[in-house]
VEXMIFI-330084 format. One line per field, with one value per residue (C-alpha): residue number from 0; x negated, y, z negated. Coordinates in nm, 4 decimals, decimal comma. Layout:
# residues N
num (NUM|...)
east (X|...)
north (Y|...)
up (Z|...)
***
This chain:
# residues 90
num (0|1|2|3|4|5|6|7|8|9|10|11|12|13|14|15|16|17|18|19|20|21|22|23|24|25|26|27|28|29|30|31|32|33|34|35|36|37|38|39|40|41|42|43|44|45|46|47|48|49|50|51|52|53|54|55|56|57|58|59|60|61|62|63|64|65|66|67|68|69|70|71|72|73|74|75|76|77|78|79|80|81|82|83|84|85|86|87|88|89)
east (0,3148|0,2909|0,5975|0,4422|0,1157|0,2942|0,4928|0,1707|0,0046|0,3067|0,3025|-0,0785|-0,1630|-0,4118|-0,3991|-0,7191|-0,7034|-0,9725|-0,7562|-0,4158|-0,2400|0,0811|0,2959|0,5746|0,8446|0,9878|1,1953|1,0213|1,0468|0,8840|0,5152|0,3828|0,0218|-0,1771|-0,0764|-0,2934|-0,1494|-0,3879|-0,3400|-0,5731|-0,9179|-0,8284|-0,6853|-0,4637|-0,4399|-0,1449|-0,1858|0,0168|0,0158|-0,0036|-0,0144|0,2092|0,2577|0,0978|0,3367|0,2241|0,4464|0,4195|0,5628|0,8427|0,9268|0,8865|0,6720|0,4649|0,1516|0,3097|0,4175|0,0714|-0,1176|0,1087|0,0712|-0,3092|-0,3270|-0,0987|-0,2989|-0,6391|-0,4980|-0,3592|-0,6842|-0,8779|-0,6776|-0,6180|-0,8104|-0,6082|-0,2761|-0,3537|-0,4532|-0,0959|0,0720|-0,1222)
north (1,3008|1,6641|1,7476|1,5682|1,7512|2,0773|2,0012|1,9030|2,2242|2,4358|2,2841|2,3437|1,9632|1,7805|1,4591|1,2503|1,1261|0,8488|0,6926|0,7354|0,3988|0,3133|0,0063|-0,1369|-0,3078|-0,6278|-0,9277|-1,2103|-1,4316|-1,1599|-1,1440|-0,8250|-0,7536|-0,4838|-0,1397|0,1770|0,5284|0,8079|1,1451|1,4053|1,2446|0,9706|0,6257|0,5425|0,1518|-0,0483|-0,2625|-0,5580|-0,4240|-0,0668|0,0556|0,3535|0,4968|0,1894|-0,0631|-0,2873|-0,3325|-0,5648|-0,5512|-0,7834|-0,6168|-0,9481|-0,7928|-1,1292|-0,9269|-0,6855|-0,9723|-1,1499|-0,8210|-0,7502|-1,1098|-1,1059|-0,7614|-0,8881|-1,2024|-1,0001|-0,7567|-1,0328|-1,2273|-0,9021|-0,8172|-1,1694|-1,1031|-0,8016|-0,9725|-1,2623|-1,0477|-0,9049|-1,2495|-1,3726)
up (1,4050|1,4980|1,2836|0,9910|1,0240|1,0491|0,7230|0,5435|0,6329|0,5586|0,1988|0,1789|0,1700|0,3867|0,5752|0,5716|0,9281|0,8465|0,5758|0,7553|0,8426|1,0115|0,9337|1,1356|0,9556|1,1189|1,0485|0,8904|1,2039|1,4335|1,4522|1,5915|1,7223|1,5844|1,7155|1,7415|1,7644|1,8760|1,7031|1,8109|1,8223|1,5756|1,6358|1,3565|1,3118|1,2039|0,9094|0,7688|0,4043|0,2610|-0,1083|-0,1869|-0,5425|-0,6785|-0,5138|-0,2292|0,0799|0,3683|0,7137|0,6237|0,3011|0,1115|-0,1779|-0,2398|-0,2367|-0,5111|-0,7239|-0,7083|-0,7894|-1,1043|-1,2188|-1,1817|-1,3554|-1,6399|-1,6975|-1,6899|-1,9678|-2,1943|-2,1672|-2,2423|-2,5319|-2,6671|-2,9971|-3,0655|-3,0029|-3,2150|-3,5086|-3,5008|-3,4884|-3,7960)
***
């Protein structure tokens, strides 16, 4: 973490310690307990899912959450724009 923090500062970026998360990738059959990493005065917690560049990743790299989120968003937008779509079809 120290090297990462040095790189971030050298590139004039900032790490939000309160929002920083860690995820451990494991095989599907292996279940891990929650892990906490202490960096400075902050405890960084491990999480089962993270969002990075608008994609959801889980600890087993299955992507079920990503597929569900995309399908939910698509259905919402289709229902929301139903009248506009129907006017083009007629």
